[in-house]
N, C-alpha and C positions, 0 to 999 in steps of 0.2 A: 850313442848310447854304447854302441859295439867297441870305438875305440877307446872310451874310457874303462870299459871292461877290459881290453887289451892290455891299457897303461898299466892296470890296477895288478893283472897277473904278473907282470914283468915285475914289477916292484916287488910283489910277492917271493918271486923266486930269487931275485937278488937279495932281499932281506933271509931268505932261508941260508943261501951261500954264507952270507956273513956272518950267519951263526955256526956253522958248519958243513962240512962237506956232504955228511951224511944225509943233513936234514935237506940239504939241498936237492940232491940226488931223488930222495924222498918226493918234496915237492914237485920234481919234473916228471917223475914215473906217474905220480897221482894228475898231475894236468896232463900228461899224454893220453891216462887212460879217459880220463874225463872228454877229450877230444875227441877220442876213437869213438866212446858212446855217442857224443853227440852227431859224428861224421859219418856213423856206420848206417843209417836210414838215406842219407844223402847218396852216397857210395851204392848203395843196393838201388836205389831209384834211379840212379844214373845208367847203371847196369842194364835195368828194366827198359828205360829208354833208346840204350843202344841195341838191345836185342830187339826191340820192337822196330828199330830203323832197319835192322837186316833181317825182316821177315820170320825171326825167330819167335813166334807168340807165347810157344809154350815156357821158354824162358823168362820173355818178358812177364807174364803172369806171376811166374813162381819167386822172380827176385823180389816185384812189389810187395806180392803178398807177404812175405817173410816181416817186411819192416812197414806194412801197412799201420799198423797200430801206433807207429812212431811216426807217421808222415805228417807234415802241417798240411794247411786247407789246399795251399796252391799246388803241394805235389799228389794229393788226393785228386784234385779236380784234373790234373793232367794225368792221372792213371785212368781216371775215369772216362777221359778221353778216347786212351788206348782200347780201353775194353770196347767203347762204341766200334773203333773202328775194327776192333780184331771180331765183331757179331756178339760180345759176352753182354748182352744188354740186361740181364737179370743183375749181374753185379755191379753193371755201370749204374742204374737206377737206384739201387739199393743204395750206394754211395750219394748220390746226388738228391736222393728224395730225404736223406739223414740231415743233410744240411739244410736244405730248403725248409724242413719241418721246424728248425730252430727259432723261435720267436725271437728272440734278442741277437740274432746274427747278424753282423756289419751287412747292410742294406747291398754295399758293393759286391762283398761275398754271395749274399744271396742271389743276386742277379747274374752272377757269374756262372753260378751254377746252373741257373735257371736256362743260361745260354747254351749250356753243354745239354741238359736235359731236352731242351729243344731238338738238338740234333740226334739225340737217343730216340726222341719218337717218331722224327721223321725217318730215319732209319727203318725204324717198325713198322711204318706205314701208317702210324695214327695222326693223320694230320691235321685234325682239330686240335688234339692237343697241344703238338708242336706250335700250330699257331697260337694258342691261348698263352704259352710261355712266351713266345716272341712279343705278343701285344703287351704283356706284363714289362717284360724288360725295356720295351720301346718309350711305355709310358713312364718307366722309373728314370726314363733318361741315361739308360746304361747301352748305346746302341754300337755296334760295330757295323763295318760294310759287309762282311758274312752275314750278322743277322738281318741286315736289312734285304739284302739277296734273296735269303731264305725264306724271308715273312713275305717278300712279294710274290715269289715261286708260288708258296703256299695258298695265298688268297687266291693265284690264276688257277691252282689245282681244284681248290676246293668252289671255284665259280661265285667267288665273292662279287658285290655290285662292282661293276666294272669303273665307275665314276670314282670310288673308294680306291679301289684298286691302284687306280691311274694315278690317283693326287698322293699315295704311299710310294710307288714305283718315283714320281718325279720328286718328291722328298729326297728320297734316296739317293737319286741322282744328284740332286743338289749337293750332298753328303758327301758322294765320291763319284764323279762323273766317268773317272775312269775304271771301276770297277767292271768286269765283263759278265757278271752274272746280273747288277745292276741294270747295265747298260741292256742286256739281254731280256730283263723283265719290261724296263721301257718299250723297246722294240715291239713286243708281244701286245703291249695295251693299246699301241696306235694301230697296230695289226687288226686288232678285236675290234676297234672303232670305226676300221676301213680306211684310215688315213694311211695309204699304202705308200705315198711318199716320204712320210716321216718315218714311218717304220724302214725304209730303205736304206734311209740316212743315218738312222743310229746303229741298223744293223750292219753297216759297212764299217763304223767304227769298230763293233766287236769283232769283225774279222779280219780289220786289218792289223789290229794290236793282238790279235789270239788267234794265230793262222793254224793251233791243232784242236779247237774247240768247235767241239762235235755239235753243241746247239747251235753254235753261230750259223753253222751252213745249212744244218736242217731247218731253222728257221727262216734263214735268207730264202733258201728254197721254196718254202711256202708263200713268203712275201712275194718271191718274182712270180708264182705260179698265179696270185691273185691279181697280179700286173699284166698276165698276158705274156711274161717273158719265159716262156719255157725252154729255150736253149739255156737261158741263164740260169735257172733252175737245175738242170740238167749239168750244168759245169760244176755249180756248188756241190751236188750231191756226189760228185765223182770225187769230190776231195776229201770226203767221210772217211773213207778206208785208210786214210794216211793219219787222221787225227789220232788224239790221245782218249783211249776209253778207259774210266777208271770207275771205282764202286759208287762214284757221285753223278756219273751220267744220267741225265735223266730222259734219255731217249734211247729205244732199245734197237737192236740191230734188227728187227721185225717191224718195228715203225719206218725205219729209214728203208728197208726194201718195197714196204707197202707204197711210200711216197715216191719212191724210184720208179715203179709199175706204174703209179698214176701217172709221172713224166711221161714214161715211153710212150703211153696210152693217148696223151694228149698229144704227143707230138707226131704220133702215126694217123690220129685224127679217130682211134678206136673208139674214144669218148669226148663230147664236146665240150663240157661242161666240167671243172672239178668239183672236188666235193671237199668239205670240210675235214683235215685231218687232225687228230690229237695232238696237242702240243708238246705234252710229256706224257711219257710211257711209264710209269713208276711201278717199285714191286707191290704184289700184294701185302697186306698188313701180317707181322708175324706176331704172335702172341707171346710175350714175356711171362714169366710166373708173377702173380700177384697184380697184373696189371686187368683190371676190370671195367669193358667197356659194354658189357651187357646191356645198358640203357641208352644205348646211342644209336642213332638210326644208322643200318646197315644198308648194302645194295651195291651193284656192279653199274659201272656206266657203260652205254653203249660202245665206248672206245674200249674197254676191257673187253668186253664180248667180241668185239670185232678183231680185237688182237689174238685172242684165243681161236677165231676163226683163220687167221694166217698163219697160224702155227699147225693148223692140222695137216694130216697127211693128204687128205682127198678134200679136193675142193671143187667148186663148180667150176664151168668155163672162166668166167669172171669173178675175181674177189669182190670187183663193184656189187655185182647182183646180189652177193650175201648181205654185203653191208648196207645195201639200199632197202632189202626186205626186211632185214634185222632193225633198221631206221624207220622202216613203214608199220612195222609191229608195235614200237616203243610209243609211237606217236598216236595208236589207236587209243 
């Protein structure tokens, strides 16, 4: 269709010049003005993307907002993703919610918007909402390896039924067995089932193909601890400082330090048995404007409390004493 319009435009210009030079020039100028009008939002959207890649988030938002009303769907969803990465969750959700609310929106576009909203909810710490969107998209058949990886991790974080979580993660593994997040989720499922041999095997693939993946070494160390391979766990933890840490990293530096201390104590004989450390240490929920979660269950896990203890300036002689005391209190 675009080709036919281009041919038609050329024919109009040729016809105009045959009529007269002045008419031909006028038609060219009108055509150039129309082309500039159509290209203007594309150029500014591209400038916004360039500024975002350069880390100039203020400029990225300014360029994008100037032509927002003339952006097409893909440009707006791409802008929403930029906003999520910039921490501008209110504006990102405003854009995505507007599309998702359109009843007659093409299902492909609606599910694309939901995939982005899932990421926004995740970054906000609203994991139930994120998982709900991910499940909707999966059921509609618009899956990607990123969605599978995020969905598996969310089911693990929310402590969903382990059999259901494992089934989902194995389905994701069949979809893309080379994706590091999918591999990591599968390894964790086997770890939680007590199948440490399979967990070690899958984790080995993760680390081999992704030598700078923080979670691969952290979870690998946890698996090694369960197998009684404390020296191996020590080697893995020693590699984490050289790994890449981004805003998407799901393991905090404090969690790595706590696991490292545990390994040292196991090696020295200070403690005889390992305890269960958290698989993920995700940020606390952030409330964007207009998001009402007042009717949902709230509360912190024992691991949230434990992580706060490790951040304190004053601790008892052993952080494990505090952890165990807190665990006993929660079990009463």
